[in-house]
N, CA, C, O and the ligand as a Tripos MOL2 file, in Angstrom:
@<TRIPOS>MOLECULE
protein
  285   283    72     0     0
PROTEIN
NO_CHARGES

@<TRIPOS>ATOM
      1 N           0.8730   -1.2720    0.0190 N.3       1 MET1
      2 CA          0.1190    0.0260   -0.0160 C.3       1 MET1
      3 C           0.8480    1.3830    0.0230 C.2       1 MET1
      4 O           1.7460    1.6030    0.8350 O.2       1 MET1
      5 N           0.4580    2.2180   -0.8200 N.am      2 GLU2
      6 CA          1.2590    3.5350   -0.9640 C.3       2 GLU2
      7 C           0.6410    4.6320   -0.3270 C.2       2 GLU2
      8 O          -0.5800    4.7860   -0.3720 O.2       2 GLU2
      9 N           1.4510    5.4560    0.3030 N.am      3 CYS3
     10 CA          0.8990    6.6130    1.0700 C.3       3 CYS3
     11 C           0.4150    7.6750    0.0210 C.2       3 CYS3
     12 O           1.0760    8.0570   -0.9440 O.2       3 CYS3
     13 N          -0.8210    8.0830    0.3610 N.am      4 PHE4
     14 CA         -1.4530    9.0170   -0.5010 C.3       4 PHE4
     15 C          -0.8660   10.4760   -0.6020 C.2       4 PHE4
     16 O          -1.2240   11.2450   -1.4930 O.2       4 PHE4
     17 N           0.0170   10.7960    0.3230 N.am      5 TYR5
     18 CA          0.5330   11.9830    0.3160 C.3       5 TYR5
     19 C           2.0210   11.9820   -0.2450 C.2       5 TYR5
     20 O           2.3800   12.8290   -1.0620 O.2       5 TYR5
     21 N           2.8330   11.0320    0.2130 N.am      6 CYS6
     22 CA          4.2860   11.0100   -0.0960 C.3       6 CYS6
     23 C           4.7160    9.8300   -0.9460 C.2       6 CYS6
     24 O           5.8610    9.6050   -1.3370 O.2       6 CYS6
     25 N           3.6830    9.1500   -1.1600 N.am      7 LYS7
     26 CA          3.9430    7.7090   -1.7870 C.3       7 LYS7
     27 C           5.0610    7.0030   -1.3230 C.2       7 LYS7
     28 O           5.8950    6.4630   -2.0500 O.2       7 LYS7
     29 N           5.0650    7.0190    0.1010 N.am      8 GLY8
     30 CA          5.9300    6.2200    0.9150 C.3       8 GLY8
     31 C           5.3620    4.8170    1.1770 C.2       8 GLY8
     32 O           4.2750    4.5090    0.6900 O.2       8 GLY8
     33 N           5.9970    4.0390    1.8600 N.am      9 ASN9
     34 CA          5.4560    2.5950    2.0810 C.3       9 ASN9
     35 C           4.7410    2.6650    3.5170 C.2       9 ASN9
     36 O           5.2070    3.1240    4.5610 O.2       9 ASN9
     37 N           3.3480    2.0250    3.2640 N.am     10 MET10
     38 CA          2.4960    2.0760    4.4920 C.3      10 MET10
     39 C           2.6070    0.6510    5.0180 C.2      10 MET10
     40 O           2.5430   -0.3270    4.2730 O.2      10 MET10
     41 N           2.7770    0.5790    6.3390 N.am     11 LYS11
     42 CA          2.6990   -0.6670    7.0610 C.3      11 LYS11
     43 C           1.5950   -0.7130    8.0720 C.2      11 LYS11
     44 O           1.2230    0.2750    8.7060 O.2      11 LYS11
     45 N           1.0540   -2.0110    8.1980 N.am     12 LYS12
     46 CA          0.0420   -2.2620    8.9420 C.3      12 LYS12
     47 C           0.4040   -1.8880   10.6230 C.2      12 LYS12
     48 O           1.3710   -2.4350   11.1550 O.2      12 LYS12
     49 N          -0.2420   -1.1590   11.1950 N.am     13 GLY13
     50 CA          0.0890   -0.9490   12.5290 C.3      13 GLY13
     51 C          -1.0720   -0.4600   13.4220 C.2      13 GLY13
     52 O          -2.1890   -0.9430   13.2360 O.2      13 GLY13
     53 N          -0.8610    0.5320   14.4460 N.am     14 THR14
     54 CA         -1.7950    1.1270   15.0240 C.3      14 THR14
     55 C          -1.5480    2.5490   15.2130 C.2      14 THR14
     56 O          -0.4070    3.0000   15.1150 O.2      14 THR14
     57 N          -2.6550    3.3540   15.5070 N.am     15 THR15
     58 CA         -2.3130    4.8690   15.5810 C.3      15 THR15
     59 C          -3.3580    5.4080   16.4630 C.2      15 THR15
     60 O          -4.3380    4.7020   16.6970 O.2      15 THR15
     61 N          -3.2580    6.5740   16.9750 N.am     16 THR16
     62 CA         -4.2020    7.1550   17.7420 C.3      16 THR16
     63 C          -5.4190    7.7660   16.9960 C.2      16 THR16
     64 O          -5.1140    8.2780   15.9190 O.2      16 THR16
     65 N          -6.4790    7.8130   17.2700 N.am     17 TYR17
     66 CA         -7.5550    8.3980   16.5920 C.3      17 TYR17
     67 C          -8.3520    9.3240   17.7020 C.2      17 TYR17
     68 O          -8.8070    8.8900   18.7600 O.2      17 TYR17
     69 N          -8.4280   10.6620   17.2520 N.am     18 VAL18
     70 CA         -9.0220   11.8410   18.1160 C.3      18 VAL18
     71 C         -10.3770   12.1040   17.4070 C.2      18 VAL18
     72 O         -10.5380   12.1620   16.1880 O.2      18 VAL18
     73 N         -11.3370   12.2560   18.3770 N.am     19 VAL19
     74 CA        -12.5640   12.6840   17.8610 C.3      19 VAL19
     75 C         -12.9750   13.9760   18.7270 C.2      19 VAL19
     76 O         -13.1130   13.9290   19.9500 O.2      19 VAL19
     77 N         -13.1370   15.0250   18.0230 N.am     20 ASN20
     78 CA        -13.5300   16.3990   18.8200 C.3      20 ASN20
     79 C         -14.9940   16.6480   18.3560 C.2      20 ASN20
     80 O         -15.4180   16.8760   17.2240 O.2      20 ASN20
     81 N         -15.6480   16.5420   19.5390 N.am     21 ARG21
     82 CA        -17.3070   16.9190   19.2680 C.3      21 ARG21
     83 C         -17.5300   18.0150   20.1650 C.2      21 ARG21
     84 O         -16.7140   18.4450   20.9810 O.2      21 ARG21
     85 N         -18.7070   18.4440   19.9560 N.am     22 LYS22
     86 CA        -19.3180   19.3940   20.7940 C.3      22 LYS22
     87 C         -19.6030   18.7040   22.0330 C.2      22 LYS22
     88 O         -20.4790   17.8400   21.9830 O.2      22 LYS22
     89 N         -18.9480   18.9560   23.2830 N.am     23 GLY23
     90 CA        -19.3750   18.4750   24.4820 C.3      23 GLY23
     91 C         -18.4210   17.3980   25.0150 C.2      23 GLY23
     92 O         -18.3580   17.1460   26.2180 O.2      23 GLY23
     93 N         -17.6930   16.7780   24.1060 N.am     24 TYR24
     94 CA        -16.5950   15.7950   24.6540 C.3      24 TYR24
     95 C         -15.5130   15.6860   23.4090 C.2      24 TYR24
     96 O         -15.6850   16.0370   22.2420 O.2      24 TYR24
     97 N         -14.3290   15.0830   24.0260 N.am     25 HIS25
     98 CA        -13.2390   14.7620   23.1600 C.3      25 HIS25
     99 C         -12.8780   13.3320   23.5890 C.2      25 HIS25
    100 O         -12.6840   12.9400   24.7390 O.2      25 HIS25
    101 N         -12.8250   12.6290   22.4510 N.am     26 LEU26
    102 CA        -12.5110   11.2020   22.6130 C.3      26 LEU26
    103 C         -11.1300   10.9760   21.9230 C.2      26 LEU26
    104 O         -10.8320   11.3670   20.7940 O.2      26 LEU26
    105 N         -10.2840   10.2340   22.8480 N.am     27 VAL27
    106 CA         -8.9090    9.6780   22.2540 C.3      27 VAL27
    107 C          -8.8340    8.2130   22.1730 C.2      27 VAL27
    108 O          -8.7810    7.5940   23.2360 O.2      27 VAL27
    109 N          -8.8210    7.5700   21.0570 N.am     28 LEU28
    110 CA         -8.8240    6.1900   21.0480 C.3      28 LEU28
    111 C          -7.3920    5.7510   20.7840 C.2      28 LEU28
    112 O          -6.8550    6.0970   19.7320 O.2      28 LEU28
    113 N          -6.7720    5.0450   21.6340 N.am     29 ASP29
    114 CA         -5.2430    4.4810   21.2920 C.3      29 ASP29
    115 C          -5.4900    3.2940   20.6080 C.2      29 ASP29
    116 O          -6.5130    2.6180   20.7160 O.2      29 ASP29
    117 N          -4.4540    3.0380   19.8500 N.am     30 GLN30
    118 CA         -4.0650    1.7920   19.0700 C.3      30 GLN30
    119 C          -5.3270    1.4750   18.3410 C.2      30 GLN30
    120 O          -5.9350    0.4470   18.6370 O.2      30 GLN30
    121 N          -5.7710    2.2790   17.4070 N.am     31 VAL31
    122 CA         -6.7710    1.7910   16.4120 C.3      31 VAL31
    123 C          -6.0060    1.2770   15.2280 C.2      31 VAL31
    124 O          -5.1250    1.9580   14.7040 O.2      31 VAL31
    125 N          -6.3320    0.0910   14.8070 N.am     32 PRO32
    126 CA         -5.4920   -0.3520   13.7110 C.3      32 PRO32
    127 C          -5.6900    0.4070   12.3560 C.2      32 PRO32
    128 O          -6.7810    0.7890   11.9320 O.2      32 PRO32
    129 N          -4.5000    0.5680   11.7490 N.am     33 ALA33
    130 CA         -4.4450    1.4450   10.4580 C.3      33 ALA33
    131 C          -3.1610    1.1570    9.6830 C.2      33 ALA33
    132 O          -2.3390    0.4130   10.2180 O.2      33 ALA33
    133 N          -2.9620    1.5550    8.7470 N.am     34 TYR34
    134 CA         -1.8120    1.4170    7.8430 C.3      34 TYR34
    135 C          -1.1210    2.8830    7.9590 C.2      34 TYR34
    136 O          -1.6430    3.9250    7.5650 O.2      34 TYR34
    137 N           0.2720    2.7530    8.6330 N.am     35 VAL35
    138 CA          0.8140    3.9110    8.7750 C.3      35 VAL35
    139 C           1.9160    4.1620    7.9220 C.2      35 VAL35
    140 O           2.6400    3.2080    7.6380 O.2      35 VAL35
    141 N           2.1860    5.3820    7.4260 N.am     36 CYS36
    142 CA          3.2920    5.6020    6.4280 C.3      36 CYS36
    143 C           4.6230    5.7300    7.1400 C.2      36 CYS36
    144 O           4.8060    6.5950    7.9960 O.2      36 CYS36
    145 N           5.5100    4.8950    6.7920 N.am     37 GLY37
    146 CA          6.8740    4.9660    7.3030 C.3      37 GLY37
    147 C           7.5330    6.2780    7.1600 C.2      37 GLY37
    148 O           8.2920    6.6900    8.0380 O.2      37 GLY37
    149 N           7.2720    6.9640    6.0760 N.am     38 GLN38
    150 CA          7.8820    8.1800    5.7270 C.3      38 GLN38
    151 C           7.4300    9.5800    6.4580 C.2      38 GLN38
    152 O           8.1640   10.3200    7.1130 O.2      38 GLN38
    153 N           6.1660    9.7360    6.2070 N.am     39 CYS39
    154 CA          5.6330   10.9180    6.8000 C.3      39 CYS39
    155 C           4.5750   10.8740    7.9690 C.2      39 CYS39
    156 O           4.0820   11.8560    8.5230 O.2      39 CYS39
    157 N           4.2940    9.4100    8.2650 N.am     40 GLY40
    158 CA          3.4080    9.0650    9.4470 C.3      40 GLY40
    159 C           1.9900    9.2700    9.3150 C.2      40 GLY40
    160 O           1.2200    9.1990   10.2730 O.2      40 GLY40
    161 N           1.6180    9.5390    8.0590 N.am     41 GLU41
    162 CA          0.0890    9.6180    7.7540 C.3      41 GLU41
    163 C          -0.5230    8.3400    7.9430 C.2      41 GLU41
    164 O           0.0670    7.4050    7.4020 O.2      41 GLU41
    165 N          -1.6340    8.0570    8.6230 N.am     42 ALA42
    166 CA         -2.3720    6.9290    8.8330 C.3      42 ALA42
    167 C          -3.6500    6.8250    7.9950 C.2      42 ALA42
    168 O          -4.3760    7.7900    7.7530 O.2      42 ALA42
    169 N          -3.8460    5.6710    7.6070 N.am     43 SER43
    170 CA         -4.9990    5.2850    6.8060 C.3      43 SER43
    171 C          -5.6960    4.2630    7.5570 C.2      43 SER43
    172 O          -5.2180    3.1520    7.7850 O.2      43 SER43
    173 N          -6.9420    4.6970    7.9730 N.am     44 PHE44
    174 CA         -7.7300    3.7460    8.6520 C.3      44 PHE44
    175 C          -8.4680    2.5480    7.8160 C.2      44 PHE44
    176 O          -8.8340    2.6370    6.6450 O.2      44 PHE44
    177 N          -8.5960    1.4940    8.6040 N.am     45 GLU45
    178 CA         -9.3250    0.6160    7.8450 C.3      45 GLU45
    179 C         -10.7850    0.6830    7.9080 C.2      45 GLU45
    180 O         -11.2660    1.1680    8.9320 O.2      45 GLU45
    181 N         -11.6320    0.2440    6.9080 N.am     46 ALA46
    182 CA        -13.0730    0.4910    6.7640 C.3      46 ALA46
    183 C         -13.5180   -0.1690    8.0820 C.2      46 ALA46
    184 O         -14.2750    0.5340    8.7500 O.2      46 ALA46
    185 N         -13.2040   -1.3810    8.5980 N.am     47 ASP47
    186 CA        -13.7580   -2.0800    9.7880 C.3      47 ASP47
    187 C         -13.6860   -1.1470   10.8760 C.2      47 ASP47
    188 O         -14.6700   -0.9300   11.5830 O.2      47 ASP47
    189 N         -12.4220   -0.5030   11.0760 N.am     48 GLY48
    190 CA        -12.0810    0.1990   12.2890 C.3      48 GLY48
    191 C         -12.9170    1.5770   12.3680 C.2      48 GLY48
    192 O         -13.4240    1.9980   13.4080 O.2      48 GLY48
    193 N         -12.9880    2.2450   11.0530 N.am     49 VAL49
    194 CA        -13.7020    3.3490   11.0370 C.3      49 VAL49
    195 C         -15.1980    3.1290   11.4910 C.2      49 VAL49
    196 O         -15.7870    3.9050   12.2440 O.2      49 VAL49
    197 N         -15.6940    2.0920   11.0000 N.am     50 GLU50
    198 CA        -17.1520    1.6250   11.2100 C.3      50 GLU50
    199 C         -17.2980    1.5210   12.6810 C.2      50 GLU50
    200 O         -18.2370    2.0790   13.2490 O.2      50 GLU50
    201 N         -16.4380    0.8510   13.3010 N.am     51 MET51
    202 CA        -16.6030    0.6280   14.8660 C.3      51 MET51
    203 C         -16.5110    2.0890   15.5610 C.2      51 MET51
    204 O         -17.2260    2.3140   16.5380 O.2      51 MET51
    205 N         -15.6910    3.0170   15.0950 N.am     52 ILE52
    206 CA        -15.4250    4.2370   15.7100 C.3      52 ILE52
    207 C         -16.7510    5.0120   15.6320 C.2      52 ILE52
    208 O         -17.2960    5.6260   16.5500 O.2      52 ILE52
    209 N         -17.1610    4.8700   14.3760 N.am     53 GLN53
    210 CA        -18.4580    5.6630   14.0570 C.3      53 GLN53
    211 C         -19.4790    5.1710   14.9970 C.2      53 GLN53
    212 O         -20.1770    6.0230   15.5470 O.2      53 GLN53
    213 N         -19.6830    3.8680   15.2800 N.am     54 ASP54
    214 CA        -20.6040    3.1860   16.1860 C.3      54 ASP54
    215 C         -20.5250    3.8630   17.6340 C.2      54 ASP54
    216 O         -21.4890    4.3210   18.2470 O.2      54 ASP54
    217 N         -19.0940    3.8360   18.0990 N.am     55 ILE55
    218 CA        -18.8420    4.3460   19.2770 C.3      55 ILE55
    219 C         -19.2970    5.9680   19.4480 C.2      55 ILE55
    220 O         -19.9950    6.3260   20.3970 O.2      55 ILE55
    221 N         -18.8810    6.7740   18.5520 N.am     56 VAL56
    222 CA        -19.3200    8.0980   18.2790 C.3      56 VAL56
    223 C         -20.8140    8.3870   18.4690 C.2      56 VAL56
    224 O         -21.2640    9.2350   19.2400 O.2      56 VAL56
    225 N         -21.5170    7.5910   17.6870 N.am     57 ARG57
    226 CA        -22.9400    7.6330   17.5680 C.3      57 ARG57
    227 C         -23.6020    7.4200   19.0620 C.2      57 ARG57
    228 O         -24.5990    8.0120   19.4750 O.2      57 ARG57
    229 N         -22.8680    6.4980   19.7380 N.am     58 ASP58
    230 CA        -23.5630    6.0700   20.9230 C.3      58 ASP58
    231 C         -23.2920    7.1780   21.9850 C.2      58 ASP58
    232 O         -24.1260    7.5240   22.8220 O.2      58 ASP58
    233 N         -21.9770    7.7250   21.8580 N.am     59 LEU59
    234 CA        -21.4860    8.8290   22.9370 C.3      59 LEU59
    235 C         -22.3140   10.1060   22.3870 C.2      59 LEU59
    236 O         -22.7340   10.8520   23.2710 O.2      59 LEU59
    237 N         -22.5710   10.4180   21.2120 N.am     60 ASP60
    238 CA        -23.2850   11.5220   20.8530 C.3      60 ASP60
    239 C         -24.7400   11.4770   21.5650 C.2      60 ASP60
    240 O         -25.1600   12.4730   22.1550 O.2      60 ASP60
    241 N         -25.4050   10.4160   21.4940 N.am     61 MET61
    242 CA        -26.5370   10.2270   22.1400 C.3      61 MET61
    243 C         -26.5980   10.4420   23.5840 C.2      61 MET61
    244 O         -27.3750   11.2220   24.1360 O.2      61 MET61
    245 N         -25.7190    9.6940   24.1710 N.am     62 LYS62
    246 CA        -25.5300    9.6530   25.8170 C.3      62 LYS62
    247 C         -25.0740   10.9490   26.3050 C.2      62 LYS62
    248 O         -25.6010   11.4680   27.2890 O.2      62 LYS62
    249 N         -24.1590   11.4730   25.6900 N.am     63 SER63
    250 CA        -23.5770   12.8300   26.0310 C.3      63 SER63
    251 C         -24.6400   13.9430   25.7780 C.2      63 SER63
    252 O         -24.6130   14.9080   26.5420 O.2      63 SER63
    253 N         -25.4100   13.9150   24.9570 N.am     64 GLU64
    254 CA        -26.5680   14.7880   24.7790 C.3      64 GLU64
    255 C         -27.4900   14.6330   26.0280 C.2      64 GLU64
    256 O         -27.8990   15.6430   26.6010 O.2      64 GLU64
    257 N         -27.7930   13.4960   26.4190 N.am     65 LYS65
    258 CA        -28.7170   13.2960   27.4960 C.3      65 LYS65
    259 C         -28.0260   13.7670   28.7730 C.2      65 LYS65
    260 O         -28.7240   14.3510   29.6010 O.2      65 LYS65
    261 N         -26.7910   13.5850   29.0100 N.am     66 LEU66
    262 CA        -26.0310   14.0380   30.0930 C.3      66 LEU66
    263 C         -26.0640   15.6310   30.1270 C.2      66 LEU66
    264 O         -26.3050   16.2580   31.1590 O.2      66 LEU66
    265 N         -25.8180   16.1740   28.9940 N.am     67 VAL67
    266 CA        -25.7440   17.7580   28.9250 C.3      67 VAL67
    267 C         -27.1990   18.4400   29.2780 C.2      67 VAL67
    268 O         -27.3930   19.5010   29.8710 O.2      67 VAL67
    269 N         -28.1000   17.5820   28.7750 N.am     68 MET68
    270 CA        -29.4930   18.0700   28.9880 C.3      68 MET68
    271 C         -29.7970   17.9970   30.4680 C.2      68 MET68
    272 O         -30.5020   18.8910   30.9350 O.2      68 MET68
    273 N         -29.3250   16.9850   31.3050 N.am     69 HIS69
    274 CA        -29.4950   16.8560   32.5760 C.3      69 HIS69
    275 C         -28.9080   17.9250   33.3370 C.2      69 HIS69
    276 O         -29.4080   18.1640   34.4360 O.2      69 HIS69
    277 N         -27.8050   18.6950   32.8880 N.am     70 ALA70
    278 CA        -27.1310   19.7030   33.6400 C.3      70 ALA70
    279 C         -28.0650   21.0380   33.5990 C.2      70 ALA70
    280 O         -27.8290   21.9470   34.3950 O.2      70 ALA70
    281 N         -29.0610   21.1350   32.7180 N.am     71 TYR71
    282 CA        -29.8020   22.2220   32.9040 C.3      71 TYR71
    283 C         -31.1120   22.1620   33.4470 C.2      71 TYR71
    284 O         -31.7640   23.1950   33.6020 O.2      71 TYR71
    285 ZN          3.6010    9.2360    3.6540 Zn       72 ZN72
@<TRIPOS>BOND
     1     1     2 1
     2     2     3 1
     3     3     4 2
     4     3     5 am
     5     5     6 1
     6     6     7 1
     7     7     8 2
     8     7     9 am
     9     9    10 1
    10    10    11 1
    11    11    12 2
    12    11    13 am
    13    13    14 1
    14    14    15 1
    15    15    16 2
    16    15    17 am
    17    17    18 1
    18    18    19 1
    19    19    20 2
    20    19    21 am
    21    21    22 1
    22    22    23 1
    23    23    24 2
    24    23    25 am
    25    25    26 1
    26    26    27 1
    27    27    28 2
    28    27    29 am
    29    29    30 1
    30    30    31 1
    31    31    32 2
    32    31    33 am
    33    33    34 1
    34    34    35 1
    35    35    36 2
    36    35    37 am
    37    37    38 1
    38    38    39 1
    39    39    40 2
    40    39    41 am
    41    41    42 1
    42    42    43 1
    43    43    44 2
    44    43    45 am
    45    45    46 1
    46    46    47 1
    47    47    48 2
    48    47    49 am
    49    49    50 1
    50    50    51 1
    51    51    52 2
    52    51    53 am
    53    53    54 1
    54    54    55 1
    55    55    56 2
    56    55    57 am
    57    57    58 1
    58    58    59 1
    59    59    60 2
    60    59    61 am
    61    61    62 1
    62    62    63 1
    63    63    64 2
    64    63    65 am
    65    65    66 1
    66    66    67 1
    67    67    68 2
    68    67    69 am
    69    69    70 1
    70    70    71 1
    71    71    72 2
    72    71    73 am
    73    73    74 1
    74    74    75 1
    75    75    76 2
    76    75    77 am
    77    77    78 1
    78    78    79 1
    79    79    80 2
    80    79    81 am
    81    81    82 1
    82    82    83 1
    83    83    84 2
    84    83    85 am
    85    85    86 1
    86    86    87 1
    87    87    88 2
    88    87    89 am
    89    89    90 1
    90    90    91 1
    91    91    92 2
    92    91    93 am
    93    93    94 1
    94    94    95 1
    95    95    96 2
    96    95    97 am
    97    97    98 1
    98    98    99 1
    99    99   100 2
   100    99   101 am
   101   101   102 1
   102   102   103 1
   103   103   104 2
   104   103   105 am
   105   105   106 1
   106   106   107 1
   107   107   108 2
   108   107   109 am
   109   109   110 1
   110   110   111 1
   111   111   112 2
   112   111   113 am
   113   113   114 1
   114   114   115 1
   115   115   116 2
   116   115   117 am
   117   117   118 1
   118   118   119 1
   119   119   120 2
   120   119   121 am
   121   121   122 1
   122   122   123 1
   123   123   124 2
   124   123   125 am
   125   125   126 1
   126   126   127 1
   127   127   128 2
   128   127   129 am
   129   129   130 1
   130   130   131 1
   131   131   132 2
   132   131   133 am
   133   133   134 1
   134   134   135 1
   135   135   136 2
   136   135   137 am
   137   137   138 1
   138   138   139 1
   139   139   140 2
   140   139   141 am
   141   141   142 1
   142   142   143 1
   143   143   144 2
   144   143   145 am
   145   145   146 1
   146   146   147 1
   147   147   148 2
   148   147   149 am
   149   149   150 1
   150   150   151 1
   151   151   152 2
   152   151   153 am
   153   153   154 1
   154   154   155 1
   155   155   156 2
   156   155   157 am
   157   157   158 1
   158   158   159 1
   159   159   160 2
   160   159   161 am
   161   161   162 1
   162   162   163 1
   163   163   164 2
   164   163   165 am
   165   165   166 1
   166   166   167 1
   167   167   168 2
   168   167   169 am
   169   169   170 1
   170   170   171 1
   171   171   172 2
   172   171   173 am
   173   173   174 1
   174   174   175 1
   175   175   176 2
   176   175   177 am
   177   177   178 1
   178   178   179 1
   179   179   180 2
   180   179   181 am
   181   181   182 1
   182   182   183 1
   183   183   184 2
   184   183   185 am
   185   185   186 1
   186   186   187 1
   187   187   188 2
   188   187   189 am
   189   189   190 1
   190   190   191 1
   191   191   192 2
   192   191   193 am
   193   193   194 1
   194   194   195 1
   195   195   196 2
   196   195   197 am
   197   197   198 1
   198   198   199 1
   199   199   200 2
   200   199   201 am
   201   201   202 1
   202   202   203 1
   203   203   204 2
   204   203   205 am
   205   205   206 1
   206   206   207 1
   207   207   208 2
   208   207   209 am
   209   209   210 1
   210   210   211 1
   211   211   212 2
   212   211   213 am
   213   213   214 1
   214   214   215 1
   215   215   216 2
   216   215   217 am
   217   217   218 1
   218   218   219 1
   219   219   220 2
   220   219   221 am
   221   221   222 1
   222   222   223 1
   223   223   224 2
   224   223   225 am
   225   225   226 1
   226   226   227 1
   227   227   228 2
   228   227   229 am
   229   229   230 1
   230   230   231 1
   231   231   232 2
   232   231   233 am
   233   233   234 1
   234   234   235 1
   235   235   236 2
   236   235   237 am
   237   237   238 1
   238   238   239 1
   239   239   240 2
   240   239   241 am
   241   241   242 1
   242   242   243 1
   243   243   244 2
   244   243   245 am
   245   245   246 1
   246   246   247 1
   247   247   248 2
   248   247   249 am
   249   249   250 1
   250   250   251 1
   251   251   252 2
   252   251   253 am
   253   253   254 1
   254   254   255 1
   255   255   256 2
   256   255   257 am
   257   257   258 1
   258   258   259 1
   259   259   260 2
   260   259   261 am
   261   261   262 1
   262   262   263 1
   263   263   264 2
   264   263   265 am
   265   265   266 1
   266   266   267 1
   267   267   268 2
   268   267   269 am
   269   269   270 1
   270   270   271 1
   271   271   272 2
   272   271   273 am
   273   273   274 1
   274   274   275 1
   275   275   276 2
   276   275   277 am
   277   277   278 1
   278   278   279 1
   279   279   280 2
   280   279   281 am
   281   281   282 1
   282   282   283 1
   283   283   284 2
@<TRIPOS>SUBSTRUCTURE
     1 MET1         2 RESIDUE 1 A MET
     2 GLU2         6 RESIDUE 1 A GLU
     3 CYS3        10 RESIDUE 1 A CYS
     4 PHE4        14 RESIDUE 1 A PHE
     5 TYR5        18 RESIDUE 1 A TYR
     6 CYS6        22 RESIDUE 1 A CYS
     7 LYS7        26 RESIDUE 1 A LYS
     8 GLY8        30 RESIDUE 1 A GLY
     9 ASN9        34 RESIDUE 1 A ASN
    10 MET10       38 RESIDUE 1 A MET
    11 LYS11       42 RESIDUE 1 A LYS
    12 LYS12       46 RESIDUE 1 A LYS
    13 GLY13       50 RESIDUE 1 A GLY
    14 THR14       54 RESIDUE 1 A THR
    15 THR15       58 RESIDUE 1 A THR
    16 THR16       62 RESIDUE 1 A THR
    17 TYR17       66 RESIDUE 1 A TYR
    18 VAL18       70 RESIDUE 1 A VAL
    19 VAL19       74 RESIDUE 1 A VAL
    20 ASN20       78 RESIDUE 1 A ASN
    21 ARG21       82 RESIDUE 1 A ARG
    22 LYS22       86 RESIDUE 1 A LYS
    23 GLY23       90 RESIDUE 1 A GLY
    24 TYR24       94 RESIDUE 1 A TYR
    25 HIS25       98 RESIDUE 1 A HIS
    26 LEU26      102 RESIDUE 1 A LEU
    27 VAL27      106 RESIDUE 1 A VAL
    28 LEU28      110 RESIDUE 1 A LEU
    29 ASP29      114 RESIDUE 1 A ASP
    30 GLN30      118 RESIDUE 1 A GLN
    31 VAL31      122 RESIDUE 1 A VAL
    32 PRO32      126 RESIDUE 1 A PRO
    33 ALA33      130 RESIDUE 1 A ALA
    34 TYR34      134 RESIDUE 1 A TYR
    35 VAL35      138 RESIDUE 1 A VAL
    36 CYS36      142 RESIDUE 1 A CYS
    37 GLY37      146 RESIDUE 1 A GLY
    38 GLN38      150 RESIDUE 1 A GLN
    39 CYS39      154 RESIDUE 1 A CYS
    40 GLY40      158 RESIDUE 1 A GLY
    41 GLU41      162 RESIDUE 1 A GLU
    42 ALA42      166 RESIDUE 1 A ALA
    43 SER43      170 RESIDUE 1 A SER
    44 PHE44      174 RESIDUE 1 A PHE
    45 GLU45      178 RESIDUE 1 A GLU
    46 ALA46      182 RESIDUE 1 A ALA
    47 ASP47      186 RESIDUE 1 A ASP
    48 GLY48      190 RESIDUE 1 A GLY
    49 VAL49      194 RESIDUE 1 A VAL
    50 GLU50      198 RESIDUE 1 A GLU
    51 MET51      202 RESIDUE 1 A MET
    52 ILE52      206 RESIDUE 1 A ILE
    53 GLN53      210 RESIDUE 1 A GLN
    54 ASP54      214 RESIDUE 1 A ASP
    55 ILE55      218 RESIDUE 1 A ILE
    56 VAL56      222 RESIDUE 1 A VAL
    57 ARG57      226 RESIDUE 1 A ARG
    58 ASP58      230 RESIDUE 1 A ASP
    59 LEU59      234 RESIDUE 1 A LEU
    60 ASP60      238 RESIDUE 1 A ASP
    61 MET61      242 RESIDUE 1 A MET
    62 LYS62      246 RESIDUE 1 A LYS
    63 SER63      250 RESIDUE 1 A SER
    64 GLU64      254 RESIDUE 1 A GLU
    65 LYS65      258 RESIDUE 1 A LYS
    66 LEU66      262 RESIDUE 1 A LEU
    67 VAL67      266 RESIDUE 1 A VAL
    68 MET68      270 RESIDUE 1 A MET
    69 HIS69      274 RESIDUE 1 A HIS
    70 ALA70      278 RESIDUE 1 A ALA
    71 TYR71      282 RESIDUE 1 A TYR
    72 ZN72       285 GROUP 0 **** ****
């Protein structure tokens, strides 16, 4: 797999995925991804992205409830 940015060699590994939303910030360590050995750019796998979106959907719903409780 070739890096989209620098055409470097991408290797399977893990990286940190940061989600910045209104009301919360989520940092997921060790998300499976292809990481460029040259520039460090990460490309996430479809499976991983789907799981993250699932977590974020859940958190969105629950954090909204929590914020509403505060008022
Ligand atoms: Zn690269």
